[in-house]
N, C-alpha and C positions, 0 to 999 in steps of 0.2 A: 524517393523515386530514383535518385542518382545511384543508390545502392543496387536497385533492381537492374539498372542499365549496366553497371559494372559487373554484376553477377552474370548477366547474359554474355557480356564480353569475355569473362573468364571461362564460361562454358564453351564458347566458340573456340577459344584458344586451346582448351583441353581437347576438343574435337580434332583440332589440327594436330596436336601431339599424338593422339591415337592413330590418326592417318599415317603419320610419320613412322610410328612403331610398326604398324601393320605392313607398310611398304617395305621397311627394312627386313621384316620377318619373311616376306614373300621373296625378297632377293636371295635369301639363302636357300630357297627351295626350287627356284625356277631357273631354267637355262639362262645364262647371262646374255645370250643373243637376243632374248625376247624381254629382258628386263625393262628396256626403254619403252617398248610397246605396252607392257603391263602398267608402267607408271602413267603413260599417257591415257590409258583407259580409265584411270581413276578420276579423270577430269571430264565433266559433261562435254558432249560433242560440240554444242553450240559455243561454249567458251573456247575450246580448242580451235574451232573454225574462225572465231572472231580474232583471237590472238594471231593465228596464222595469216590472216589477211593483212596484219600489220607487221609481219615478220618478227614476231616475238615468241620465244620459247622459254618457258619457265617450268621448274619442277612443280608437281602438284602441291607439295607442301607450301611453297611460296605463294602459289595462287590462292589456296585456302586461307593462308595467313593474311594476305592483303584483303581478301573478302571479309575476314573476321574483323580486322581493324577498321575497314571502311564502314561496315554495318554497325559496329559499335560506336564509331564516331558520329554517324548520322543519328543513331538512337539517343546517345547522350546529349547531342545538341538539341534534339526535339524535346527532351525532358527537362533540360536545365536552362537553356537560353530562351529569351523572348521569341515569340512565334515568328516574327518577320526575320530576325537575325538567324533563327534556326533554319528557315527556308533558304537563306543565302548560303549558310554553311553546308546544308544538305545538297545544294546544287553545286557548290564549289568542290566538294570531295570527289564526285565523279569526274568533274572537269579536270582536276589535278591528276587523277589517275589516267584519264585519257591522254593528257599532254605528256605525262611520264611514259605511257605506253608508246606513243608516237615517237618520242625522242629516243627511247630504247630501241625500237624497231629500226629507225633510220640509222642510228649508230651501228647496229648490228649489220645492216646491209652495207654500210660504208666500209666496215672492217672486212667483210667477206670480199668485197670488190677490190680492196687493197691487197688481199692475200691471193686472189685468184691468178693474176699474171705469173707470179713466181711459182705457184703450184703447177700451172700448165707448163712452164719451162722445165720443171723437174720431170713431168711426164714425158715431154719430148726428148729429154736427154736419155731416159730409159728406153724410149722407143728406138732411138738411134743405136742402142746396144742390142737390138733384136728381140726385145721383150714384147709380148702381146699387149694389146691395148688394155685389157682388163687387169693384167698383172702390173702394168705400168702405173695405172691409177691406184691399185691396191698397195704397191710398194711406196708410192709417193705420199700416201696418207699417214704412214707410220709416225713421221715427225711433224705433221701438220698441227698447228695450234688452233684453239678455238677462236672465233666461232665457225670458220670454214671447216676446221677439222671435224667438228661434230656432224656437219652436213655430209661431208665426203665419207666418213666412216659409216654413216647410214646408207649411203649409196653402195659402198663396197659390201656391206652386210646383205643388202637386197640382191646384189649380183651373186654372192655366194649361195644365197637361197634359191637361185635359179632364174631370177629376173634379168632381162636384157639390160645392158648398160644404158642405152639411150632412153629406155622407159624409166629407169631409175632416176635419170637426170630430169626427165619430164615431170615426174612426181615431185621432185624437189623444187623445180621451177614454179610449179603451181602452189606448192606449200609455202615457199619463201617470197613469191612474187618478184623473182629476179629473171629478167629476160635474158641475161647472160647465160643462165643454165639452159634455156631453150636453144640458144645458139650452139652450145656444146652438144646438146642432145641431137640437134639436126646434123651437125658435122659427123658425129659418131654413127648416126643412122645412115647417112649417105655413104660413109666408108664401109659399113657392114653390107649394104645392098649393092653398091656399084664399084667398090674398091677404090684405088687411088692412094695418094700419099696423105695419111692423116697428120703427119708431122707438119707439112706445109700449111694445112688448114689450121692447125693449132697455133702455129707461128703467126698466121694472119689474125687470128682471134686475139692473141696477146698484143699485137700492134694496135688493133682497134681499141682494146681496153685501155691501153696507155694513152692513146689519143683522146679517148673520152675522159679519162681522168685529168689530163692536161686542160681540156676544154672546161671542165667543171671548176678547176682551180682558177682559171682565168675569169670565168663568170663570177665566182665568189669575190675575186679582187675588184671587179668592175662594180659589183653591187654592194660592196662593203659599206659605203657611205649611206646608201639607202637603208640597209639593215640596221645600222647604228642609229639613224634617225627614227626608225620605227621603235627601237628599244627606248630611246629617250622620250618619245611621245607616249609610250605606254607607262613609263615610270613617273612622269610629271604629275598626274592627278593623285596617285597614292602618296607621293612625296609631299604634295601640297597639303593633303589632309593630315599627314603625320606632323607637319610643321605647325598647322593650326591647332592640333590637339596638344602639342607641346607648349606653344606660346599662349594660346587662348582656349584652354579647356572648358571654361565656363560658357563661352559662346557656342562651342560645338555641342555641349550637353543641353543648353537651352534650345538649340535648334532640334536636337533629337527628341526632347520631351514635347515639342510642339508637333501636332499631327501633320501639319503642312510641311514643316521642316523635315520630319521623318520620311515622308513620302518623297521629298526632293532628294534626300540622301540616298534612299533606296533606288530611285530612278537613276541617279548619277552612278551608283555602283553597277547596275545592270548595263548602262551605256558604256562604262569603262570595260566591262567584260566583253561586250559585243565589239567594241573597238579593238581590243587586243586580238580577238579571234579574227576579225576582218583584216587587220594588219598582218597577222601570221599567215592567213590564206593568200594574201597578195604577195608577200615575200616568197612563199612556197611556189606560187605560180611563176614567178620570175626565175626561180632557181631550177625549175624542171624543164 
């Protein structure tokens, strides 16, 4: 049975390779301005929407590769491991993927927020030289690094295709779940409709962003002890189990072979997972 599972996993990986070859072939035939949109169309819309809700952007090849490994891991665990352990592993794989996605999305948001003030300062310097708003954003994007560079190049591309600048920022705000882009879109829309000094508005936005960053750092410093305590509480149960398995493996195996002991261990595992999620949610609520 394990060979069947491994064969299915290899077939899934082969399918991913074919997708990669197909996308590379399409890139040589399609206008480079729409290559990104073509790549994103290769992923089902519900997966794109779910990843966008968590501010995660991955190439289709990476998404299908993760899906292939996750599906293969679940299938192998169900075929090889005991049923109860297989259920735990099957539940743990999506949980690990979810935590990884949340961590990646939060990290991406944080990096964009760290890049945004300096990017707006570059825009205001170009505005002081008499350049239009659209050209100021377009020129400032040339040397901007990822991940904010990817977002801003998408904004500039939409503007070149005829979309208004504030609408392009609105779309990115909804896509990346960043209220700071909504603020930029509002400032640009007010300037387009009523005039005024866009430079002063952008300078005020930069000052607010820096104050918000300073407040977050202060909050992280104040809650550092709480977060460290949560990590210690989460690590104590698995560390205790590992110590018992190292020092008294016969007792742990005797407990596992007994139906009552097995149920107790499984219940402890689920309680540990529930406790980790609860602590993580509590720390997240403090930090937001």
